[in-house]
C-alpha positions in Angstrom: 121.1 95.1 48.4 118.3 96.1 46.0 118.9 99.3 44.1 116.8 101.4 41.9 117.5 104.8 40.3 120.0 108.7 37.6 123.2 110.2 32.3 125.1 112.4 28.4 125.0 112.7 30.2 124.8 114.1 33.7 126.6 114.5 37.1 125.3 115.2 40.7 127.3 116.6 43.5 125.8 116.8 47.0 127.3 118.9 49.8 125.9 118.3 53.3 126.0 120.9 56.1 123.9 121.6 59.1 122.7 125.1 60.1 124.2 126.6 63.3 121.0 125.6 65.1 121.3 122.1 63.9 117.6 121.9 63.0 118.0 121.8 59.3 120.3 119.8 56.9 121.2 121.4 53.7 122.1 119.1 50.8 123.7 120.8 47.8 123.0 118.9 44.6 124.8 119.7 41.3 124.6 118.2 37.9 125.9 119.0 34.4 122.4 118.5 33.1 120.7 121.8 32.4 117.2 122.7 33.5 114.5 121.2 31.3 116.2 117.9 30.8 114.9 114.5 32.2 117.9 114.4 34.6 117.2 117.8 36.0 113.5 116.9 36.4 114.5 113.7 38.3 116.4 115.8 40.8 113.6 118.4 41.1 111.2 115.7 41.9 113.6 114.3 44.5 114.0 117.8 46.0 110.2 118.1 46.5 109.9 114.6 48.0 112.8 115.0 50.4 111.5 118.3 51.7 108.0 117.0 52.2 109.1 113.8 53.9 111.4 115.7 56.3 108.9 118.4 57.0 111.4 120.9 55.8 114.2 119.7 58.0 116.3 118.6 55.0 116.7 121.2 52.3 118.0 120.1 48.8 119.6 122.9 46.9 120.1 122.1 43.2 122.9 123.5 41.1 122.2 122.6 37.5 124.3 123.0 34.3 127.7 122.0 35.6 128.1 124.8 38.2 130.3 122.6 40.4 132.5 121.3 37.6 132.6 118.4 35.1 131.8 114.9 36.2 135.3 113.5 35.9 136.8 116.1 38.2 133.8 115.8 40.6 134.3 112.0 40.8 137.7 112.5 42.3 136.4 115.1 44.7 133.6 112.8 45.9 136.1 110.0 46.4 138.1 112.3 48.6 135.1 113.5 50.5 135.5 117.1 49.3 132.2 116.9 47.5 129.6 114.8 49.2 127.8 113.2 46.2 127.3 113.3 42.5 125.3 111.7 39.7 127.8 110.2 37.2 127.1 109.2 33.6 128.0 105.7 32.3 131.1 107.2 30.8 132.5 108.5 34.1 131.4 105.3 35.9 133.1 102.9 33.5 136.3 105.0 33.5 136.6 104.6 37.2 135.0 101.2 37.6 136.2 99.4 34.4 134.0 96.3 35.0 130.9 98.5 34.3 132.1 98.9 30.7 130.9 95.3 30.2 127.4 96.7 30.2 128.3 98.9 27.3 129.9 96.2 25.1 129.0 97.3 21.5 126.2 95.3 20.0 125.8 93.1 23.1 122.2 94.2 23.8 119.2 95.0 21.6 116.4 95.6 24.2 116.2 98.2 27.0 114.1 95.8 29.0 117.0 93.4 29.2 119.4 96.0 30.4 116.9 97.3 33.1 116.4 93.7 34.3 120.1 93.2 34.7 120.7 96.4 36.6 117.7 95.7 38.9 118.9 92.2 39.6 121.8 90.4 41.4 124.4 91.4 38.9 123.4 95.0 39.3 124.1 94.6 43.0 127.5 93.2 42.2 128.3 96.2 39.9 127.1 98.4 42.8 129.5 96.7 45.2 132.4 97.4 42.8 131.5 101.0 42.6 131.2 101.3 46.3 134.7 99.8 46.7 135.9 103.1 45.2 135.0 105.0 48.4 131.4 106.0 47.7 127.9 104.8 48.6 125.6 103.8 45.7 122.3 105.5 46.2 120.6 104.6 42.9 121.3 103.5 39.3 120.1 105.8 36.6 120.1 106.2 32.8 122.4 107.9 30.3 120.9 106.2 27.2 121.5 104.4 24.0 124.4 105.5 21.8 124.3 105.7 18.0 126.6 106.4 15.0 126.4 109.7 13.3 128.4 111.0 10.3 128.6 113.4 7.4 127.8 110.4 5.1 125.5 107.4 5.3 127.4 104.7 7.3 124.5 102.3 7.4 126.7 99.8 5.5 129.7 99.0 7.8 132.0 98.7 4.8 131.7 102.4 4.4 133.2 103.0 7.9 136.6 101.5 6.9 139.1 104.3 6.8 136.5 106.9 7.7 137.7 109.7 10.0 135.8 109.2 13.3 135.8 110.8 16.7 136.6 108.1 19.2 135.5 108.6 22.8 138.3 108.1 25.4 136.7 104.8 26.5 137.6 101.2 25.7 134.1 100.4 24.3 134.4 103.2 21.8 137.9 102.1 20.8 136.5 98.6 20.3 133.8 99.7 18.0 135.9 101.9 15.7 139.0 99.6 15.6 136.8 96.7 14.7 135.3 98.4 11.6 138.7 99.7 10.5 137.9 103.4 11.0 140.5 106.1 11.1 139.9 107.2 14.6 141.0 110.1 16.7 140.3 110.5 20.4 138.6 113.8 21.1 136.6 115.1 24.1 132.9 115.3 23.3 132.8 119.1 23.9 135.4 119.6 21.1 133.5 117.4 18.6 131.4 120.0 16.8 134.5 122.1 16.0 136.4 119.0 14.9 133.6 118.1 12.5 133.5 121.7 11.2 137.2 121.6 10.3 136.9 118.0 8.9 139.4 116.7 11.5 136.8 114.0 11.9 133.6 113.2 9.8 131.7 111.0 12.2 131.5 109.5 15.6 128.9 108.2 18.2 126.6 109.9 20.5 123.5 109.6 22.6 120.4 110.8 20.7 119.7 113.8 22.9 123.3 115.0 22.8 123.5 114.6 19.1 120.8 117.2 18.6 121.3 119.4 21.8 125.0 119.9 21.2 124.6 120.8 17.6 126.4 117.8 16.2 123.4 117.2 13.8 124.1 120.5 12.1 127.6 119.4 10.9 127.1 115.6 10.7 123.5 115.2 9.4 123.4 111.4 9.0 122.2 109.6 12.0 122.3 105.8 12.0 120.1 104.1 14.5 122.6 101.5 15.5 121.7 101.6 19.2 125.0 99.7 19.5 125.8 100.6 23.1 123.9 101.6 26.2 125.1 103.5 29.2 123.4 103.8 32.6 124.8 106.0 35.4 124.6 106.2 39.1 124.0 108.6 42.0 127.0 108.2 44.4 127.5 109.7 47.8 130.9 109.9 49.5 131.5 107.6 52.4 132.4 110.6 54.5 129.1 112.4 53.8 127.0 109.2 54.1 128.6 108.4 57.5 127.8 111.9 58.7 124.0 111.4 58.3 121.8 109.7 60.8 120.3 106.3 59.8 116.9 107.9 59.6 118.2 110.6 57.2 120.0 108.1 55.1 116.8 106.1 54.7 114.7 109.2 54.0 117.1 110.3 51.2 117.1 107.0 49.4 113.4 106.3 49.9 112.5 109.7 48.5 114.3 109.1 45.2 111.8 108.9 42.3 111.6 105.4 40.8 114.2 105.0 38.1 111.9 103.3 35.6 110.0 106.5 35.1 113.2 108.4 34.4 114.4 105.6 32.1 111.2 105.6 30.1 110.9 109.3 30.0 114.5 109.7 28.6 113.9 107.1 26.0 110.6 108.6 24.9 112.1 112.1 24.7 115.0 110.8 22.6 112.6 109.2 20.1 110.5 112.3 20.0 113.5 114.5 19.3 114.8 112.2 16.6 111.3 112.2 15.1 111.2 116.0 14.9 114.7 116.0 13.5 113.6 113.7 10.7 110.4 115.8 10.1 112.7 118.8 9.7 114.6 117.1 6.9 117.2 115.5 9.1 118.5 112.2 7.8 117.8 109.3 10.2 118.7 105.8 8.9 117.0 102.7 10.2 119.4 99.9 9.7 118.1 96.8 8.0 118.5 93.4 9.7 121.3 92.6 7.3 123.1 95.9 7.9 123.0 95.5 11.7 124.2 91.9 11.3 127.2 93.1 9.3 128.2 95.6 12.0 127.9 92.9 14.7 130.0 90.5 12.6 132.8 93.0 12.6 132.7 93.8 16.4 131.7 90.5 18.1 134.9 88.6 17.4 136.8 91.2 19.4 134.7 90.9 22.5 137.1 88.5 24.3 140.1 90.8 23.9 137.9 93.8 25.0 136.9 91.9 28.2 140.5 90.8 28.9 141.7 94.4 28.5 139.3 95.8 31.1 141.1 94.0 33.9 139.7 93.8 37.4 136.9 91.3 37.7 135.7 91.7 34.2 136.8 88.3 32.9 135.0 86.6 35.8 131.9 88.7 35.4 131.6 88.3 31.6 130.0 84.8 31.7 127.7 85.9 34.5 126.6 88.8 32.3 125.8 86.5 29.4 123.8 84.3 31.8 121.9 87.3 33.1 121.2 88.5 29.6 119.7 85.2 28.7 117.6 85.1 31.9 116.4 88.7 31.3 115.1 87.9 27.8 118.2 88.0 25.6 
């Protein structure tokens, strides 16, 4: 099984229904990503490709901006077959397939090319099988992006993070990061983070670059540390019920019409860098960590990797050495 593919941050939901005449299949596609984002563009390109390849017999209808609900609720609905498919971010995927959190181990990776290589190889196929065991068909991997540290103060030096009030995402990899550096963490949904920062409930946290600016976090926590400590992919999943209701020809057409994921990956990364560049030009504070500063962060976190892997459960402990081997084979 060779997969290619859509992330913070997105979700797809696909509802499949035939017209009364049976001549046309309507596929309803929903995502939390708003129009104008790389995730929405990926779907819009897919929409055009599917309709052209099917000569109009398959009609993709896109519902952007979370019209069908948040991705965590949608995940359950896809599992139950009540929603036919969805694109899920790395956060939603790892919550439901804990082994996928291995790919987001803080400070495990430094290069995007290494991560892409792993997802596009045999270990990526194994992760896909684990996801499919949850009652869904994997259509394509995708991209959520790199995650960075932000704060009201400069936290480039990890010693300054000790005792610092941080927003912790409700995910094991986020807990690992902040517990390792001795932060005073509080688990808060991302949507509530701007208000928590405004009231000083927390003073920092972690975020994908695009989300940091798009959700207004930069306005209340102006220091952005380019830690790139964690990466999250994502996946387009289709419920087994919906997938089984399609002909083999339509199944193949849908998958073959998906735009290549590498273009989406590269586009998202380029846009992130461009947005951060504009933020810096507009007097935003972007900190490039020195080699020594990054090494100090790694020294705090890496000793806790074994306990993190053990705590994930499932097949995580077995997959961990395979991941390290794949990392080495893909360029470290």
